[in-house]
C-alpha positions as a Python dict, from the first residue, in 0.01 Angstrom:
ca = {
    (1, 'M'): (0, 0, 0),
    (2, 'S'): (277, 243, 94),
    (3, 'H'): (455, 155, -231),
    (4, 'R'): (146, 255, -431),
    (5, 'K'): (123, 584, -244),
    (6, 'N'): (489, 656, -317),
    (7, 'V'): (435, 577, -686),
    (8, 'K'): (133, 811, -701),
    (9, 'K'): (325, 1081, -518),
    (10, 'S'): (627, 1052, -745),
    (11, 'T'): (401, 1054, -1053),
    (12, 'W'): (230, 1372, -931),
    (13, 'L'): (564, 1535, -854),
    (14, 'S'): (711, 1433, -1190),
    (15, 'R'): (411, 1583, -1370),
    (16, 'L'): (452, 1903, -1174),
    (17, 'E'): (823, 1918, -1254),
    (18, 'N'): (757, 1858, -1625),
    (19, 'T'): (490, 2128, -1644),
    (20, 'H'): (606, 2430, -1843),
    (21, 'P'): (651, 2741, -1621),
    (22, 'F'): (417, 2940, -1848),
    (23, 'V'): (145, 2680, -1793),
    (24, 'M'): (187, 2711, -1416),
    (25, 'M'): (178, 3091, -1447),
    (26, 'L'): (-145, 3070, -1645),
    (27, 'Y'): (-310, 2844, -1387),
    (28, 'V'): (-206, 3078, -1106),
    (29, 'S'): (-332, 3378, -1307),
    (30, 'M'): (-667, 3209, -1373),
    (31, 'L'): (-700, 3133, -1003),
    (32, 'G'): (-637, 3499, -922),
    (33, 'I'): (-878, 3622, -1192),
    (34, 'G'): (-1144, 3383, -1066),
    (35, 'G'): (-1099, 3514, -712),
    (36, 'V'): (-1139, 3877, -824),
    (37, 'F'): (-1459, 3799, -1013),
    (38, 'F'): (-1595, 3595, -723),
    (39, 'F'): (-1569, 3893, -487),
    (40, 'L'): (-1709, 4132, -748),
    (41, 'V'): (-2007, 3904, -810),
    (42, 'L'): (-2058, 3871, -435),
    (43, 'S'): (-2055, 4250, -401),
    (44, 'F'): (-2297, 4280, -693),
    (45, 'A'): (-2536, 4029, -531),
    (46, 'T'): (-2537, 4212, -198),
    (47, 'S'): (-2545, 4565, -345),
    (48, 'Q'): (-2919, 4551, -405),
    (49, 'I'): (-3108, 4239, -316),
    (50, 'S'): (-3429, 4356, -485),
    (51, 'F'): (-3260, 4444, -814),
    (52, 'K'): (-3492, 4317, -1089),
    (53, 'L'): (-3522, 4426, -1451),
    (54, 'S'): (-3784, 4360, -1713),
    (55, 'A'): (-3553, 4295, -2009),
    (56, 'Y'): (-3219, 4121, -2049),
    (57, 'P'): (-2979, 4266, -2310),
    (58, 'K'): (-3015, 4052, -2623),
    (59, 'A'): (-2652, 4124, -2711),
    (60, 'F'): (-2544, 3941, -2393),
    (61, 'L'): (-2736, 3634, -2510),
    (62, 'V'): (-2578, 3651, -2856),
    (63, 'S'): (-2229, 3704, -2719),
    (64, 'T'): (-2222, 3370, -2536),
    (65, 'P'): (-2231, 3144, -2846),
    (66, 'L'): (-1983, 3381, -3016),
    (67, 'L'): (-1729, 3322, -2741),
    (68, 'L'): (-1794, 2946, -2748),
    (69, 'A'): (-1743, 2946, -3125),
    (70, 'C'): (-1408, 3117, -3074),
    (71, 'S'): (-1300, 2832, -2845),
    (72, 'W'): (-1423, 2575, -3093),
    (73, 'A'): (-1212, 2733, -3368),
    (74, 'L'): (-908, 2730, -3141),
    (75, 'E'): (-955, 2360, -3072),
    (76, 'R'): (-968, 2301, -3448),
    (77, 'A'): (-652, 2511, -3480),
    (78, 'K'): (-476, 2280, -3235),
    (79, 'H'): (-590, 1984, -3445),
    (80, 'F'): (-446, 2130, -3765),
    (81, 'F'): (-122, 2226, -3591),
    (82, 'A'): (-79, 1859, -3494),
    (83, 'L'): (-139, 1766, -3859),
    (84, 'E'): (125, 2023, -3965),
    (85, 'D'): (-136, 2195, -4182),
    (86, 'L'): (-50, 2561, -4131),
    (87, 'K'): (-293, 2688, -4396),
    (88, 'S'): (-589, 2530, -4215),
    (89, 'L'): (-437, 2645, -3886),
    (90, 'F'): (-435, 3002, -4016),
    (91, 'K'): (-796, 2967, -4133),
    (92, 'M'): (-912, 2849, -3790),
    (93, 'L'): (-717, 3124, -3615),
    (94, 'L'): (-878, 3379, -3846),
    (95, 'I'): (-1225, 3242, -3773),
    (96, 'S'): (-1147, 3251, -3401),
    (97, 'T'): (-1029, 3611, -3431),
    (98, 'L'): (-1349, 3716, -3609),
    (99, 'F'): (-1567, 3548, -3346),
    (100, 'A'): (-1365, 3714, -3069),
    (101, 'L'): (-1407, 4053, -3238),
    (102, 'A'): (-1781, 3991, -3275),
    (103, 'F'): (-1801, 3906, -2904),
    (104, 'M'): (-1635, 4233, -2807),
    (105, 'V'): (-1869, 4430, -3034),
    (106, 'S'): (-2169, 4251, -2880),
    (107, 'Q'): (-2056, 4360, -2534),
    (108, 'F'): (-2065, 4725, -2638),
    (109, 'L'): (-2409, 4668, -2790),
    (110, 'G'): (-2518, 4510, -2462),
    (111, 'W'): (-2409, 4818, -2272),
    (112, 'G'): (-2605, 5028, -2519),
    (113, 'E'): (-2914, 4821, -2444),
    (114, 'L'): (-2862, 4870, -2071),
    (115, 'Q'): (-2859, 5246, -2133),
    (116, 'L'): (-3190, 5218, -2321),
    (117, 'Y'): (-3336, 5031, -2023),
    (118, 'G'): (-3233, 5318, -1798),
    (119, 'I'): (-2939, 5140, -1635),
    (120, 'G'): (-2640, 5369, -1635),
    (121, 'F'): (-2294, 5328, -1490),
    (122, 'R'): (-2374, 5604, -1243),
    (123, 'G'): (-2691, 5508, -1064),
    (124, 'L'): (-2785, 5202, -867),
    (125, 'A'): (-2485, 5019, -726),
    (126, 'A'): (-2605, 4696, -888),
    (127, 'G'): (-2617, 4868, -1226),
    (128, 'S'): (-2261, 4995, -1181),
    (129, 'Y'): (-2147, 4643, -1098),
    (130, 'L'): (-2303, 4516, -1422),
    (131, 'Y'): (-2078, 4747, -1622),
    (132, 'L'): (-1775, 4690, -1400),
    (133, 'I'): (-1789, 4310, -1407),
    (134, 'S'): (-1871, 4275, -1777),
    (135, 'G'): (-1613, 4543, -1861),
    (136, 'L'): (-1342, 4368, -1660),
    (137, 'H'): (-1422, 4044, -1838),
    (138, 'L'): (-1399, 4225, -2170),
    (139, 'L'): (-1053, 4356, -2075),
    (140, 'H'): (-935, 4000, -2012),
    (141, 'V'): (-1083, 3891, -2346),
    (142, 'L'): (-901, 4180, -2512),
    (143, 'A'): (-572, 4055, -2363),
    (144, 'G'): (-636, 3712, -2517),
    (145, 'F'): (-744, 3877, -2842),
    (146, 'I'): (-413, 4061, -2875),
    (147, 'F'): (-221, 3737, -2836),
    (148, 'L'): (-458, 3567, -3081),
    (149, 'V'): (-393, 3833, -3346),
    (150, 'Y'): (-18, 3803, -3284),
    (151, 'F'): (-38, 3426, -3334),
    (152, 'L'): (-248, 3477, -3647),
    (153, 'I'): (3, 3717, -3805),
    (154, 'Q'): (294, 3491, -3710),
    (155, 'T'): (125, 3193, -3874),
    (156, 'R'): (46, 3390, -4190),
    (157, 'R'): (411, 3484, -4229),
    (158, 'R'): (518, 3122, -4199),
    (159, 'Y'): (288, 2908, -4407),
    (160, 'N'): (444, 2998, -4744),
    (161, 'D'): (796, 2927, -4618),
    (162, 'S'): (875, 2557, -4580),
    (163, 'V'): (1177, 2627, -4357),
    (164, 'K'): (973, 2841, -4117),
    (165, 'I'): (697, 2580, -4117),
    (166, 'L'): (947, 2309, -4019),
    (167, 'I'): (1092, 2524, -3742),
    (168, 'A'): (746, 2608, -3606),
    (169, 'I'): (614, 2250, -3617),
    (170, 'T'): (924, 2101, -3453),
    (171, 'N'): (942, 2366, -3180),
    (172, 'P'): (753, 2235, -2870),
    (173, 'F'): (709, 2590, -2741),
    (174, 'E'): (493, 2681, -3043),
    (175, 'K'): (248, 2406, -2949),
    (176, 'T'): (263, 2521, -2586),
    (177, 'K'): (170, 2876, -2687),
    (178, 'L'): (-132, 2753, -2883),
    (179, 'D'): (-237, 2528, -2594),
    (180, 'L'): (-207, 2818, -2352),
    (181, 'L'): (-414, 3042, -2577),
    (182, 'A'): (-688, 2779, -2608),
    (183, 'L'): (-685, 2711, -2233),
    (184, 'Y'): (-712, 3081, -2152),
    (185, 'W'): (-1001, 3119, -2395),
    (186, 'H'): (-1185, 2820, -2247),
    (187, 'F'): (-1148, 2985, -1907),
    (188, 'M'): (-1294, 3309, -2045),
    (189, 'D'): (-1585, 3102, -2183),
    (190, 'F'): (-1653, 2942, -1848),
    (191, 'L'): (-1626, 3274, -1667),
    (192, 'W'): (-1863, 3451, -1906),
    (193, 'I'): (-2123, 3171, -1892),
    (194, 'V'): (-2122, 3192, -1511),
    (195, 'L'): (-2149, 3571, -1522),
    (196, 'A'): (-2419, 3574, -1792),
    (197, 'L'): (-2632, 3326, -1598),
    (198, 'F'): (-2579, 3523, -1278),
    (199, 'F'): (-2682, 3847, -1449),
    (200, 'L'): (-2985, 3673, -1597),
    (201, 'Y'): (-3107, 3587, -1248),
    (202, 'F'): (-3157, 3957, -1176),
    (203, 'F'): (-3360, 4008, -1493),
    (204, 'I'): (-3616, 3732, -1431),
}
């Protein structure tokens, strides 16, 4: 029994030792981001218990599948990277970029709808939290978007050069960067779904 425990412990330690430092940094960052949003959501919930609205911004509903589609395209990008098909990789990255851009536009449209419903940034505390939380999430999406565009441009410059393709495909760090990007985006998906459902509660 003790031998099995030692094997499990050594396996866990070896996995931890083999984990890329950037992956560990991303996990720690996601934990910190999640903590910040947890306290903001808690503050939002207690800011006005009776906060109810008659209409939920349609743009917030549309934005959710847009963000999910972005993650789907990134997963396909990982698939084509493994197949060493940089042209298809570029296509999926481009699709992901367009979906990400559409998501960000939909957030601004959602804020416009909130204004039409009489919910401004300066007003009820709960209304201010709506803008603050969704805006902070948008900032994190923007950070991922910048890296996504960088990866897109980098891929475009490579796929007509066989030497650069070979260097990119054989470099483990290139795969790690794509994996990190996809992981970060999946986290943004999860976070937005939780936030969107939480916001929806106050509109029903």
